[in-house]
C-alpha positions in Angstrom: -76.6 -171.9 70.5 -73.8 -171.4 68.0 -75.8 -172.7 65.1 -78.8 -170.6 66.1 -76.6 -167.5 66.0 -75.2 -168.5 62.6 -78.8 -169.0 61.3 -79.8 -165.6 62.6 -76.9 -164.0 60.9 -77.8 -165.7 57.6 -81.3 -164.5 57.8 -80.2 -161.0 58.7 -77.7 -160.8 55.8 -80.4 -162.1 53.4 -82.8 -159.4 54.5 -80.1 -156.6 54.2 -79.1 -157.8 50.8 -82.7 -157.8 49.5 -83.4 -154.4 51.1 -80.5 -153.0 49.2 -82.2 -153.9 45.9 -85.3 -151.7 46.6 -85.5 -149.0 44.0 -87.4 -145.8 44.8 -89.3 -144.7 41.7 -90.5 -141.5 43.4 -89.9 -140.5 47.0 -92.9 -138.1 46.6 -91.1 -135.4 48.4 -90.1 -133.1 45.5 -91.9 -130.0 44.3 -94.9 -129.7 46.8 -98.1 -128.8 45.1 -101.9 -128.7 45.9 -105.1 -127.9 44.1 -108.8 -127.4 44.8 -111.2 -128.5 42.1 -114.2 -126.4 41.2 -116.2 -128.6 38.9 -116.4 -131.6 36.6 -113.5 -131.5 34.1 -111.4 -129.2 36.3 -107.7 -130.2 36.0 -104.4 -129.7 37.7 -101.2 -130.2 35.8 -97.6 -130.2 37.0 -95.0 -131.3 34.5 -91.2 -131.6 34.4 -90.4 -132.4 38.0 -87.1 -134.1 38.4 -87.3 -137.0 40.8 -83.9 -138.5 40.3 -83.7 -140.9 37.4 -87.2 -140.0 36.1 -89.0 -136.8 35.2 -92.5 -136.8 36.7 -95.6 -135.3 35.1 -98.8 -135.0 37.0 -102.4 -134.7 35.7 -105.4 -134.7 38.0 -108.9 -134.4 36.8 -112.2 -134.1 38.8 -114.4 -136.6 37.0 -117.7 -136.3 39.0 -119.2 -133.6 41.1 -122.6 -132.8 42.5 -121.6 -131.5 45.9 -118.4 -129.9 47.1 -114.8 -129.6 45.8 -112.1 -132.2 45.8 -108.5 -131.7 47.0 -105.2 -133.0 45.7 -101.9 -132.6 47.5 -98.4 -133.7 46.6 -96.4 -132.5 49.5 -93.2 -132.7 51.6 -94.8 -135.3 53.9 -93.9 -137.9 51.3 -97.4 -138.6 50.2 -99.9 -138.3 47.4 -103.2 -137.3 49.1 -106.6 -137.1 47.5 -109.8 -136.0 49.2 -113.1 -136.3 47.4 -116.4 -135.3 49.1 -119.8 -137.0 48.5 -120.6 -137.3 44.8 -117.2 -136.2 43.6 -114.2 -138.2 42.3 -110.7 -137.6 41.1 -108.5 -139.4 38.4 -104.8 -139.0 39.2 -102.2 -139.9 36.5 -98.5 -139.9 37.3 -96.2 -140.3 34.4 -92.5 -141.0 34.9 -90.2 -140.6 31.9 -86.5 -141.7 32.0 -83.8 -139.1 32.0 -81.7 -141.5 30.0 -83.4 -142.3 26.7 -80.7 -144.7 25.6 -80.3 -147.0 28.6 -83.5 -146.2 30.5 -83.9 -146.9 34.2 -83.2 -150.2 35.8 -86.1 -150.6 38.2 -85.4 -154.4 38.4 -82.1 -153.5 40.1 -81.2 -157.1 40.9 -84.0 -159.1 42.5 -86.9 -156.7 42.2 -90.0 -158.2 40.7 -92.8 -155.9 41.8 -93.9 -152.2 42.1 -95.1 -151.4 45.6 -98.0 -149.1 46.4 -97.8 -148.1 50.0 -101.3 -146.9 51.1 -101.0 -145.2 54.5 -104.7 -144.1 54.5 -107.9 -144.9 52.6 -111.6 -144.7 53.6 -113.1 -146.8 50.7 -112.1 -149.6 48.5 -113.8 -148.5 45.3 -111.3 -147.6 42.6 -113.0 -147.5 39.3 -109.7 -148.4 37.7 -106.1 -148.6 38.9 -103.5 -149.4 36.2 -99.7 -149.2 35.7 -98.4 -149.1 32.1 -94.7 -149.9 31.6 -92.7 -149.1 28.4 -89.0 -150.0 27.9 -86.5 -148.2 25.7 -87.2 -150.6 22.8 -90.8 -149.6 22.7 -92.3 -152.7 24.4 -95.4 -151.8 26.4 -97.4 -153.8 28.9 -100.2 -153.1 31.4 -100.9 -154.3 34.9 -104.6 -153.8 35.7 -104.5 -153.9 39.4 -108.1 -152.6 40.1 -109.5 -155.8 41.6 -106.2 -156.7 43.4 -106.1 -153.3 45.1 -109.8 -153.0 45.9 -109.8 -156.5 47.4 -106.7 -155.7 49.5 -108.0 -152.4 50.7 -111.4 -153.9 51.6 -109.8 -156.8 53.5 -108.0 -154.2 55.6 -111.1 -152.1 56.2 -113.0 -155.2 57.3 -110.6 -155.6 60.2 -110.4 -151.8 61.0 -107.2 -151.0 59.3 -106.7 -148.0 57.0 -103.2 -148.8 55.7 -102.1 -151.5 53.2 -99.2 -152.4 51.0 -100.0 -153.8 47.5 -97.3 -155.2 45.2 -97.9 -155.2 41.4 -95.9 -158.1 40.1 -93.9 -157.7 36.9 -95.1 -161.2 35.9 -98.7 -159.9 36.0 -98.2 -157.3 33.2 -100.1 -158.1 30.0 -98.8 -157.1 26.6 -95.2 -157.0 25.3 -92.2 -158.6 27.1 -91.1 -155.4 28.8 -87.5 -155.2 30.0 -87.7 -153.8 33.5 -84.0 -153.2 33.5 -84.4 -150.6 30.8 -87.6 -148.7 31.5 -88.4 -145.7 29.4 -91.7 -144.7 31.1 -94.1 -145.7 33.8 -97.7 -144.4 33.9 -99.8 -144.8 37.1 -103.5 -144.1 36.7 -105.6 -143.9 39.9 -109.2 -143.6 38.8 -110.8 -142.9 42.2 -114.4 -143.9 43.0 -117.1 -141.5 44.3 -116.1 -139.9 47.6 -112.9 -141.9 47.8 -110.0 -140.5 49.8 -106.5 -142.2 49.8 -103.0 -141.4 50.6 -99.9 -143.1 49.1 -96.4 -142.8 50.6 -93.5 -143.8 48.3 -93.5 -145.6 44.9 -90.9 -148.4 45.0 -89.8 -151.4 43.0 -89.2 -154.3 45.5 -88.4 -158.0 45.8 -91.4 -160.1 46.6 -91.6 -161.9 50.0 -91.3 -165.2 48.1 -87.8 -164.1 47.1 -86.9 -163.5 50.7 -88.1 -167.0 51.6 -86.1 -168.7 48.9 -82.9 -166.9 49.8 -83.6 -167.6 53.5 -84.1 -171.3 52.7 -80.8 -171.4 50.8 -79.1 -170.0 53.9 -80.6 -172.7 56.0 -79.6 -175.5 53.6 -76.1 -174.1 53.5 -75.9 -174.2 57.3 -77.3 -177.8 57.4 -74.7 -178.9 54.8 -72.0 -177.3 56.9 -73.1 -179.1 60.0 -73.3 -182.5 58.1 -69.7 -182.1 56.9 -68.5 -181.2 60.4 -70.3 -184.3 61.8 -68.6 -186.7 59.3 -65.2 -185.1 59.6 
């Protein structure tokens, strides 16, 4: 019983340690805004919003429309919410620029190795494109084209009746220059929504992957076994 308790404490401390590394890029609760789109090419712009270590610029464009108007909301409910009727679609671009041009922003923050998109609602899995472009203060740029990854994850959830999903975009999957995620100058998220696609995102975070949890948890177990072996031979 004593060893089970020690093992539980090791696992708990590991989880707490990793949770502390999570870096919130945007809590999505600053400067509420909304817009209704009246036609193809209609845009919404909101620039210069301070979200902590970044300045957020927003550009939303209605790219298709035959019937009805689309809606975009960035509100105090901690969400990005887009609603597109039949035969309409929106492209949403969120640009985050560091408030420290010399040192940048450390989104890696220890063990973080992915950017998390927390979808709390979606009705379709048909993004035409979903990309994240990262640039560090040295000018290195790389892109994570997550279109297939996100559409597959959303569709898998829809297939079992779920309308929420977490998708992690690994730093290792970025293609281009060797970007230093401890000195980020800018991050550009582009959600090119498909026809009639509605989705809601809550929080944009940099997080450690589950594999990191598993490795550190295993180290805790091995340490405990080593402790027990030493005690048995004492």
